[in-house]
VOPAGU-2260 file (C-alpha; in pm, 1 decimal, decimal comma):
REM VOPAGU-2260
SITE   aa  ch    i         X         Y         Z
SITE  UNK   A    0     755,2   -2311,7    1652,3
SITE  UNK   A    1     994,2   -2415,6    1399,6
SITE  UNK   A    2     937,0   -2154,6    1070,4
SITE  UNK   A    3    1230,1   -2300,6     856,3
SITE  UNK   A    4    1322,7   -2582,4     646,4
SITE  UNK   A    5    1030,2   -2730,7     821,5
SITE  UNK   A    6     661,5   -2858,8     740,7
SITE  UNK   A    7     514,4   -2515,4     857,0
SITE  UNK   A    8     339,2   -2307,9     616,6
SITE  UNK   A    9     254,4   -1959,7     508,4
SITE  UNK   A   10     -60,2   -1879,0     371,1
SITE  UNK   A   11     -47,1   -1594,8     164,5
SITE  UNK   A   12    -357,3   -1430,5     -12,0
SITE  UNK   A   13    -314,2   -1240,3    -295,3
SITE  UNK   A   14     -46,6   -1296,2    -594,8
SITE  UNK   A   15      42,5    -996,5    -729,6
SITE  UNK   A   16     377,0    -763,0    -698,5
SITE  UNK   A   17     349,1    -745,9    -307,2
SITE  UNK   A   18     364,7   -1101,9    -261,1
SITE  UNK   A   19     662,3   -1167,1    -525,7
SITE  UNK   A   20     871,5    -950,0    -340,4
SITE  UNK   A   21     787,3   -1146,6     -12,8
SITE  UNK   A   22     839,7   -1417,4    -168,7
SITE  UNK   A   23    1232,4   -1327,5    -266,0
SITE  UNK   A   24    1242,6   -1326,7     159,8
SITE  UNK   A   25    1058,5   -1636,1     206,5
SITE  UNK   A   26    1287,4   -1828,9     -11,6
SITE  UNK   A   27    1584,2   -1693,4     169,2
SITE  UNK   A   28    1450,4   -1831,2     530,4
SITE  UNK   A   29    1307,4   -2147,5     345,2
SITE  UNK   A   30    1004,5   -2063,1     428,9
SITE  UNK   A   31     731,0   -2308,7     244,3
SITE  UNK   A   32     463,6   -2050,0      96,2
SITE  UNK   A   33     117,4   -2097,3     -25,1
SITE  UNK   A   34     -68,9   -1839,0    -247,5
SITE  UNK   A   35    -398,6   -1777,9    -382,5
SITE  UNK   A   36    -473,6   -1541,5    -647,8
SITE  UNK   A   37    -735,4   -1511,2    -906,0
SITE  UNK   A   38    -469,7   -1495,5   -1194,8
SITE  UNK   A   39    -296,6   -1816,1   -1329,3
SITE  UNK   A   40     -48,6   -1616,8   -1413,8
SITE  UNK   A   41      16,1   -1372,8   -1112,5
SITE  UNK   A   42     376,5   -1307,3   -1046,6
SITE  UNK   A   43     374,1   -1510,8    -780,7
SITE  UNK   A   44     293,1   -1832,2    -990,1
SITE  UNK   A   45     609,8   -1902,4   -1074,9
SITE  UNK   A   46     795,4   -1925,5    -750,9
SITE  UNK   A   47     530,9   -1967,0    -484,2
SITE  UNK   A   48     580,7   -2319,1    -329,4
SITE  UNK   A   49     214,3   -2404,9    -386,1
SITE  UNK   A   50      -0,8   -2143,3    -605,7
SITE  UNK   A   51    -394,6   -2205,9    -646,0
SITE  UNK   A   52    -645,7   -2014,2    -841,4
SITE  UNK   A   53    -927,9   -1900,9    -661,5
SITE  UNK   A   54   -1141,4   -1598,0    -561,3
SITE  UNK   A   55    -990,2   -1377,8    -276,9
SITE  UNK   A   56   -1374,4   -1256,9    -230,9
SITE  UNK   A   57   -1523,7   -1596,4    -248,9
SITE  UNK   A   58   -1615,2   -1719,4     142,5
SITE  UNK   A   59   -1519,1   -2068,9      71,3
SITE  UNK   A   60   -1234,9   -2050,6    -184,9
SITE  UNK   A   61   -1041,6   -1876,0     135,9
SITE  UNK   A   62   -1140,8   -2096,7     377,6
SITE  UNK   A   63   -1071,5   -2413,5     167,0
SITE  UNK   A   64    -737,3   -2212,9      92,8
SITE  UNK   A   65    -633,6   -2149,7     457,0
SITE  UNK   A   66    -701,9   -2530,9     560,8
SITE  UNK   A   67    -382,3   -2657,7     609,0
SITE  UNK   A   68    -171,2   -2366,1     653,2
SITE  UNK   A   69     -26,6   -2220,6     997,1
SITE  UNK   A   70     -37,7   -1817,3     969,9
SITE  UNK   A   71    -236,9   -1637,6     738,7
SITE  UNK   A   72    -133,8   -1297,1     565,6
SITE  UNK   A   73    -219,2   -1090,3     275,4
SITE  UNK   A   74     -73,4    -843,2      30,9
SITE  UNK   A   75    -429,3    -726,2     -59,0
SITE  UNK   A   76    -716,8    -565,3     154,6
SITE  UNK   A   77    -988,8    -707,3     -67,6
SITE  UNK   A   78   -1031,1   -1051,6      58,1
SITE  UNK   A   79   -1355,4   -1233,2     231,6
SITE  UNK   A   80   -1315,0   -1121,1     547,4
SITE  UNK   A   81   -1611,0   -1329,3     659,1
SITE  UNK   A   82   -1428,0   -1622,8     627,4
SITE  UNK   A   83   -1076,2   -1492,2     781,8
SITE  UNK   A   84   -1320,3   -1428,7    1104,7
SITE  UNK   A   85   -1452,5   -1797,1    1107,0
SITE  UNK   A   86   -1079,8   -1936,5    1069,6
SITE  UNK   A   87    -959,6   -1669,3    1355,2
SITE  UNK   A   88   -1238,7   -1818,0    1584,1
SITE  UNK   A   89   -1136,3   -2137,9    1492,0
SITE  UNK   A   90    -729,3   -2099,0    1613,8
SITE  UNK   A   91    -609,6   -1986,6    1273,8
SITE  UNK   A   92    -336,3   -1701,7    1290,0
SITE  UNK   A   93    -430,7   -1444,0    1056,4
SITE  UNK   A   94    -270,5   -1138,0    1017,1
SITE  UNK   A   95    -359,6    -837,7     974,1
SITE  UNK   A   96    -668,8    -951,9    1135,2
SITE  UNK   A   97   -1041,8    -995,7     993,6
SITE  UNK   A   98   -1114,3    -659,4    1210,1
SITE  UNK   A   99    -883,9    -464,4    1096,4
SITE  UNK   A  100    -926,4    -547,6     723,7
SITE  UNK   A  101   -1295,5    -495,9     772,7
SITE  UNK   A  102   -1239,4    -147,3     898,2
SITE  UNK   A  103    -992,1     -46,9     620,7
SITE  UNK   A  104   -1194,7    -172,9     357,7
SITE  UNK   A  105   -1437,2      73,1     388,9
SITE  UNK   A  106   -1304,2     382,7     365,5
SITE  UNK   A  107   -1595,5     551,0     584,6
SITE  UNK   A  108   -1561,6     331,1     785,4
SITE  UNK   A  109   -1162,3     429,1     845,7
SITE  UNK   A  110   -1252,6     758,8     871,8
SITE  UNK   A  111   -1510,0     677,1    1137,2
SITE  UNK   A  112   -1215,5     474,2    1326,4
SITE  UNK   A  113    -960,9     779,9    1302,8
SITE  UNK   A  114   -1246,8    1025,6    1444,9
SITE  UNK   A  115   -1337,7     772,0    1742,5
SITE  UNK   A  116    -961,7     758,5    1797,5
SITE  UNK   A  117    -874,1    1092,4    1817,1
SITE  UNK   A  118    -646,7    1048,3    1513,8
SITE  UNK   A  119    -623,8    1367,5    1305,9
SITE  UNK   A  120    -811,2    1384,9     919,8
SITE  UNK   A  121    -939,7    1616,8     733,4
SITE  UNK   A  122   -1327,4    1675,4     803,2
SITE  UNK   A  123   -1574,4    1481,7     643,8
SITE  UNK   A  124   -1954,8    1319,0     583,2
SITE  UNK   A  125   -2049,2     994,1     520,3
SITE  UNK   A  126   -2331,9     960,9     231,7
SITE  UNK   A  127   -2545,1     693,2     127,4
SITE  UNK   A  128   -2636,8     775,7    -195,6
SITE  UNK   A  129   -2582,8    1073,0    -464,8
SITE  UNK   A  130   -2936,1    1226,7    -349,0
SITE  UNK   A  131   -2815,7    1316,2      -5,7
SITE  UNK   A  132   -2503,1    1479,4    -170,2
SITE  UNK   A  133   -2716,8    1719,8    -370,9
SITE  UNK   A  134   -2938,7    1778,5    -107,3
SITE  UNK   A  135   -2644,8    1855,6     106,5
SITE  UNK   A  136   -2457,2    2069,5    -143,7
SITE  UNK   A  137   -2853,4    2253,9    -233,9
SITE  UNK   A  138   -2860,0    2313,6     144,6
SITE  UNK   A  139   -2493,0    2487,5     160,6
SITE  UNK   A  140   -2362,5    2211,0     379,9
SITE  UNK   A  141   -2082,8    2134,4     147,9
SITE  UNK   A  142   -1842,1    2384,1       1,6
SITE  UNK   A  143   -1625,5    2338,8    -288,9
SITE  UNK   A  144   -1394,1    2255,2    -370,3
SITE  UNK   A  145   -1432,7    1916,9    -198,8
SITE  UNK   A  146   -1298,3    1565,5    -224,1
SITE  UNK   A  147   -1510,7    1249,4    -330,0
SITE  UNK   A  148   -1410,6     901,3    -210,1
SITE  UNK   A  149   -1584,7     542,0    -268,8
SITE  UNK   A  150   -1664,4     387,7      10,7
SITE  UNK   A  151   -1510,3      72,3    -124,1
SITE  UNK   A  152   -1344,8     -64,7    -380,7
SITE  UNK   A  153   -1103,0     227,2    -472,6
SITE  UNK   A  154    -726,2     196,8    -532,1
SITE  UNK   A  155    -473,5     317,6    -647,1
SITE  UNK   A  156    -603,0     692,7    -736,5
SITE  UNK   A  157    -958,7     507,1    -807,0
SITE  UNK   A  158   -1264,2     598,3    -697,3
SITE  UNK   A  159   -1142,4     948,3    -558,3
SITE  UNK   A  160   -1243,4    1237,0    -733,5
SITE  UNK   A  161   -1204,5    1649,4    -693,0
SITE  UNK   A  162   -1536,3    1825,3    -740,4
SITE  UNK   A  163   -1587,4    2181,2    -806,9
SITE  UNK   A  164   -1902,2    2207,1    -947,4
SITE  UNK   A  165   -2245,8    2070,1    -888,9
SITE  UNK   A  166   -2214,4    1883,7   -1228,8
SITE  UNK   A  167   -1890,8    1714,0   -1102,8
SITE  UNK   A  168   -2177,6    1584,2    -800,2
SITE  UNK   A  169   -2428,4    1527,6   -1084,6
SITE  UNK   A  170   -2144,7    1291,2   -1240,3
SITE  UNK   A  171   -2042,2    1102,6    -922,7
SITE  UNK   A  172   -2169,4     748,4    -938,1
SITE  UNK   A  173   -2459,9     653,0    -700,0
SITE  UNK   A  174   -2288,5     490,1    -431,9
SITE  UNK   A  175   -2179,8     477,7     -46,4
SITE  UNK   A  176   -1934,2     746,9     -20,0
SITE  UNK   A  177   -1781,7    1018,7     184,6
SITE  UNK   A  178   -1713,4    1383,5      91,3
SITE  UNK   A  179   -1437,7    1537,2     306,4
SITE  UNK   A  180   -1279,0    1856,0     278,5
SITE  UNK   A  181   -1006,3    1955,2      20,3
SITE  UNK   A  182    -697,9    2051,4     238,1
SITE  UNK   A  183    -416,0    2294,5     110,7
SITE  UNK   A  184    -142,6    2017,2     118,3
SITE  UNK   A  185     245,2    2112,5     115,2
SITE  UNK   A  186     341,5    1758,4      89,3
SITE  UNK   A  187     235,4    1382,3     104,4
SITE  UNK   A  188     465,5    1191,9     358,9
SITE  UNK   A  189     458,9     792,3     439,0
SITE  UNK   A  190     516,0     648,3     758,7
SITE  UNK   A  191     549,4     230,5     799,9
SITE  UNK   A  192     496,6      60,6    1107,6
SITE  UNK   A  193     621,2    -251,3    1155,6
SITE  UNK   A  194     421,2    -455,6    1511,8
SITE  UNK   A  195     451,8    -830,3    1640,0
SITE  UNK   A  196     263,9   -1040,3    1870,3
SITE  UNK   A  197     504,8    -904,2    2191,5
SITE  UNK   A  198     430,9    -564,4    2135,9
SITE  UNK   A  199     773,8    -519,2    1947,4
SITE  UNK   A  200     747,8    -175,9    1710,6
SITE  UNK   A  201     940,1      -0,9    1453,7
SITE  UNK   A  202     924,7     274,9    1160,3
SITE  UNK   A  203    1039,7     289,1     889,5
SITE  UNK   A  204    1220,9     626,3     760,6
SITE  UNK   A  205     985,4     905,5     676,8
SITE  UNK   A  206     927,1     902,9     282,8
SITE  UNK   A  207     819,5    1192,3     116,6
SITE  UNK   A  208     574,3    1074,0    -211,5
SITE  UNK   A  209     545,1    1267,3    -581,5
SITE  UNK   A  210     216,8    1213,2    -743,8
SITE  UNK   A  211      78,7    1199,8   -1106,3
SITE  UNK   A  212    -154,3    1467,3   -1107,3
SITE  UNK   A  213    -346,7    1290,7   -1413,4
SITE  UNK   A  214    -325,5     932,3   -1291,4
SITE  UNK   A  215    -356,3     991,7    -928,9
SITE  UNK   A  216     -50,2     739,5    -865,1
SITE  UNK   A  217     267,9     752,0    -700,3
SITE  UNK   A  218     527,7     808,6    -920,3
SITE  UNK   A  219     837,8     901,0    -666,5
SITE  UNK   A  220     904,3     818,7    -318,2
SITE  UNK   A  221    1219,9     993,7    -158,7
SITE  UNK   A  222    1400,1     801,0     139,5
SITE  UNK   A  223    1448,0    1037,2     367,9
SITE  UNK   A  224    1093,0    1314,2     361,7
SITE  UNK   A  225    1275,8    1671,1     322,5
SITE  UNK   A  226    1112,4    1762,5     636,2
SITE  UNK   A  227    1211,0    1934,8     992,5
SITE  UNK   A  228    1292,9    1725,9    1273,5
SITE  UNK   A  229     993,2    1855,5    1432,3
SITE  UNK   A  230     732,7    1731,6    1121,3
SITE  UNK   A  231     942,8    1397,3    1129,2
SITE  UNK   A  232     868,8    1342,4    1528,5
SITE  UNK   A  233     516,4    1403,4    1488,0
SITE  UNK   A  234     471,3    1203,0    1148,7
SITE  UNK   A  235     631,8     847,7    1369,0
SITE  UNK   A  236     379,4     956,8    1677,4
SITE  UNK   A  237      80,4     971,2    1456,2
SITE  UNK   A  238     179,0     669,6    1272,9
SITE  UNK   A  239     242,0     463,9    1582,7
SITE  UNK   A  240     -38,5     559,1    1773,2
SITE  UNK   A  241    -275,2     466,2    1448,2
SITE  UNK   A  242    -101,9     128,1    1456,3
SITE  UNK   A  243    -134,0     119,3    1838,3
SITE  UNK   A  244    -529,9     133,8    1759,1
SITE  UNK   A  245    -560,5     -99,9    1493,4
SITE  UNK   A  246    -359,9    -350,1    1733,9
SITE  UNK   A  247    -245,2    -418,3    1407,8
SITE  UNK   A  248      47,9    -740,5    1335,4
SITE  UNK   A  249     273,5    -729,1    1092,9
SITE  UNK   A  250     288,6    -401,6     871,7
SITE  UNK   A  251      92,9    -106,2     865,1
SITE  UNK   A  252     143,8     189,5     549,3
SITE  UNK   A  253      14,7     574,2     744,9
SITE  UNK   A  254     -29,3     774,3     455,7
SITE  UNK   A  255      27,7    1142,5     553,1
SITE  UNK   A  256     -97,3    1513,4     460,9
SITE  UNK   A  257     151,0    1822,0     561,7
SITE  UNK   A  258    -106,0    2094,2     535,5
SITE  UNK   A  259      58,1    2449,5     501,2
SITE  UNK   A  260      -4,5    2521,5     834,0
SITE  UNK   A  261     200,2    2227,2     894,2
SITE  UNK   A  262     -53,7    2024,3    1035,9
SITE  UNK   A  263     -62,0    1631,8     962,6
SITE  UNK   A  264    -340,6    1438,8     864,7
SITE  UNK   A  265    -399,0    1112,2     784,9
SITE  UNK   A  266    -517,2    1017,8     447,1
SITE  UNK   A  267    -536,2     633,7     435,8
SITE  UNK   A  268    -361,2     312,0     608,1
SITE  UNK   A  269    -282,0      -0,7     432,7
SITE  UNK   A  270    -210,5    -286,6     653,5
SITE  UNK   A  271      45,8    -460,7     409,0
SITE  UNK   A  272     376,5    -406,2     206,2
SITE  UNK   A  273     293,8     -93,4      52,2
SITE  UNK   A  274     420,3     111,9    -242,3
SITE  UNK   A  275     585,9     377,0     -44,6
SITE  UNK   A  276     811,5     102,6     128,8
SITE  UNK   A  277     986,4     -54,7    -199,4
SITE  UNK   A  278    1324,4     138,4    -165,0
SITE  UNK   A  279    1390,8     -32,0     190,9
SITE  UNK   A  280    1516,5    -311,7     -32,8
SITE  UNK   A  281    1825,8     -91,8    -112,2
SITE  UNK   A  282    1770,9     181,3     106,2
SITE  UNK   A  283    1703,0      51,0     463,7
SITE  UNK   A  284    1884,4    -231,9     683,5
SITE  UNK   A  285    1568,4    -448,1     644,0
SITE  UNK   A  286    1296,9    -416,4     389,5
SITE  UNK   A  287     961,4    -383,0     437,9
SITE  UNK   A  288     917,8    -714,9     287,5
SITE  UNK   A  289    1128,3    -898,1     534,9
SITE  UNK   A  290     991,9    -709,5     812,4
SITE  UNK   A  291     633,5    -833,7     780,8
SITE  UNK   A  292     765,8   -1183,4     773,6
SITE  UNK   A  293     932,8   -1098,1    1093,9
SITE  UNK   A  294     616,6    -929,5    1228,3
SITE  UNK   A  295     357,6   -1202,2    1117,4
SITE  UNK   A  296     553,8   -1482,6    1250,0
SITE  UNK   A  297     640,8   -1294,1    1604,2
SITE  UNK   A  298     984,8   -1306,7    1520,8
SITE  UNK   A  299    1228,4   -1031,8    1622,9
SITE  UNK   A  300    1196,9    -719,3    1442,9
SITE  UNK   A  301    1492,4    -585,7    1211,9
SITE  UNK   A  302    1641,5    -276,9    1249,9
SITE  UNK   A  303    1501,0     -49,9     991,2
SITE  UNK   A  304    1787,9     225,3     984,2
SITE  UNK   A  305    1833,0     351,5     661,1
SITE  UNK   A  306    2156,9     272,0     493,5
SITE  UNK   A  307    2169,7     500,4     194,1
SITE  UNK   A  308    1957,7     747,0      77,0
SITE  UNK   A  309    1722,2     693,0    -242,3
SITE  UNK   A  310    1450,6     758,9    -466,9
SITE  UNK   A  311    1162,0     458,2    -615,0
SITE  UNK   A  312    1050,1     530,1    -909,3
SITE  UNK   A  313     705,1     359,5   -1030,1
SITE  UNK   A  314     728,1     219,0   -1385,0
SITE  UNK   A  315     336,1     188,9   -1519,3
SITE  UNK   A  316     169,0     112,3   -1842,1
SITE  UNK   A  317     146,3     421,8   -2079,3
SITE  UNK   A  318     -44,8     219,6   -2350,6
SITE  UNK   A  319    -405,8     268,0   -2372,1
SITE  UNK   A  320    -469,3     -54,3   -2529,2
SITE  UNK   A  321    -336,4    -394,8   -2386,9
SITE  UNK   A  322     -78,2    -570,5   -2509,9
SITE  UNK   A  323     238,4    -749,8   -2466,2
SITE  UNK   A  324     433,3    -537,3   -2228,9
SITE  UNK   A  325     792,5    -365,3   -2400,1
SITE  UNK   A  326    1045,1    -175,2   -2166,0
SITE  UNK   A  327    1172,9      81,0   -2389,1
SITE  UNK   A  328    1536,0     199,6   -2327,2
SITE  UNK   A  329    1550,0     -47,4   -1986,0
SITE  UNK   A  330    1864,6    -135,4   -2088,0
SITE  UNK   A  331    2033,9     187,7   -2065,0
SITE  UNK   A  332    1973,6     215,4   -1642,7
SITE  UNK   A  333    2213,7     -86,9   -1611,3
SITE  UNK   A  334    2493,2     160,3   -1720,2
SITE  UNK   A  335    2424,4     375,7   -1393,9
SITE  UNK   A  336    2572,1     332,7   -1054,8
SITE  UNK   A  337    2337,7     237,0    -807,0
SITE  UNK   A  338    2002,1     171,3   -1006,2
SITE  UNK   A  339    1808,5    -177,7    -946,2
SITE  UNK   A  340    1581,4    -258,4   -1131,1
SITE  UNK   A  341    1251,6    -470,7   -1052,3
SITE  UNK   A  342    1007,3    -603,9   -1313,6
SITE  UNK   A  343     687,3    -746,1   -1167,1
SITE  UNK   A  344     664,9   -1027,2   -1433,0
SITE  UNK   A  345     322,9    -894,8   -1526,9
SITE  UNK   A  346     316,2    -958,7   -1937,1
SITE  UNK   A  347      42,7    -753,2   -2026,3
SITE  UNK   A  348      45,5    -360,0   -2011,5
SITE  UNK   A  349    -200,8    -178,8   -1979,7
SITE  UNK   A  350    -269,4     226,1   -1900,9
SITE  UNK   A  351    -128,8     308,5   -1530,9
SITE  UNK   A  352    -116,4     -49,1   -1445,2
SITE  UNK   A  353     192,3     -82,3   -1186,4
SITE  UNK   A  354     465,3    -338,9   -1412,9
SITE  UNK   A  355     764,6    -250,2   -1225,6
SITE  UNK   A  356     968,3       0,3   -1034,4
SITE  UNK   A  357    1320,3     119,6   -1000,2
SITE  UNK   A  358    1548,4     243,9    -716,8
SITE  UNK   A  359    1825,0     487,9    -706,2
SITE  UNK   A  360    2072,0     515,8    -389,7
SITE  UNK   A  361    2346,3     769,7    -356,9
SITE  UNK   A  362    2486,1     939,1     -90,4
SITE  UNK   A  363    2360,5    1280,8    -194,8
SITE  UNK   A  364    1967,1    1244,1    -221,0
SITE  UNK   A  365    1954,5    1527,9    -452,9
SITE  UNK   A  366    2185,7    1334,2    -686,7
SITE  UNK   A  367    1921,4    1040,6    -697,4
SITE  UNK   A  368    1650,9    1214,3    -754,2
SITE  UNK   A  369    1774,8    1441,6   -1052,1
SITE  UNK   A  370    1875,6    1050,2   -1181,2
SITE  UNK   A  371    1565,4     936,6   -1105,1
SITE  UNK   A  372    1346,8    1219,2   -1325,3
SITE  UNK   A  373    1600,2    1118,7   -1617,7
SITE  UNK   A  374    1476,3     759,4   -1559,7
SITE  UNK   A  375    1153,9     830,3   -1549,6
SITE  UNK   A  376    1160,2    1057,7   -1862,8
SITE  UNK   A  377    1355,5     853,1   -2033,8
SITE  UNK   A  378    1189,6     462,7   -1986,3
SITE  UNK   A  379     835,9     400,1   -2138,7
SITE  UNK   A  380     633,9     122,7   -2051,8
SITE  UNK   A  381     400,3       9,7   -2359,5
SITE  UNK   A  382     316,0    -263,8   -2565,4
């Protein structure tokens, strides 16, 4: 099939910043793109060839959107998988598959998947309601501290809580969830795996993630991760095996814990471009966005080798009350060599909303980290 400068249409469900960065490479290749998002002012709205306002979780909206596209992919997991399954059964190419999305949308199903496939993850138990948790705690079956996760609709640190006391448990929502052991974490890392239909596979360099302890959002991504070659090899092996077990086509971001005992455990996965891969635009020979397009179109995968070390700094809203965004001191970064700004195009800022990111590259990763920390202190996203 001819993808470039042709009648081929790539459909993308979701029009946020991940879609926007995918569109940059689609423009470069002259691939026609059709996007659907519930927000008429989503970041993709002004640069997609065709932009549709619709509900990603509505069966009919997804079916109608995908009617005249050739390949369907996503930039967000919260989409109607029943519609995607219907489309697959009627010959549409959907990547990631409805089966993969159905598993990943539910954190309890995710954990069950890891257990079934002998993939390393922390010990856990699924619960259908709050009473079941309290009963297990009273019976001595839950050791605190522990981690509570909502089975559905958690993202960007939402739907996750550390529970230390019975009062913490009693304050939890009465919903399907899981309780997992709180492991002693030395580092949090991520590996992004790409696979195409020809079963070509490639991993991006292992990155280290540093989180904000209050919001639980990623603040820094450092490439390469400061880990031993042995741990690096183990991380690649676990990430590849995970992607193979899912039979994923496209990207699979595999977030991992390194414990105090140097054991590597899977935390969560995402079947799409991921926040832990934004630095690849500047740091790698092929960006994660270019690679996702190559993967879902079954083109040869690009070289994921690192061109230069770097660090990514997330820019998130710091204002409690939503308002028109203002990037305080943003102009100062243009004086610093090796710094690239990515502004997502969201006109309204609110607390912890992802508004953009900045990448700093340097032959010495320590220097990039030093600059990145200064930038994080200097630039404030407010209203």
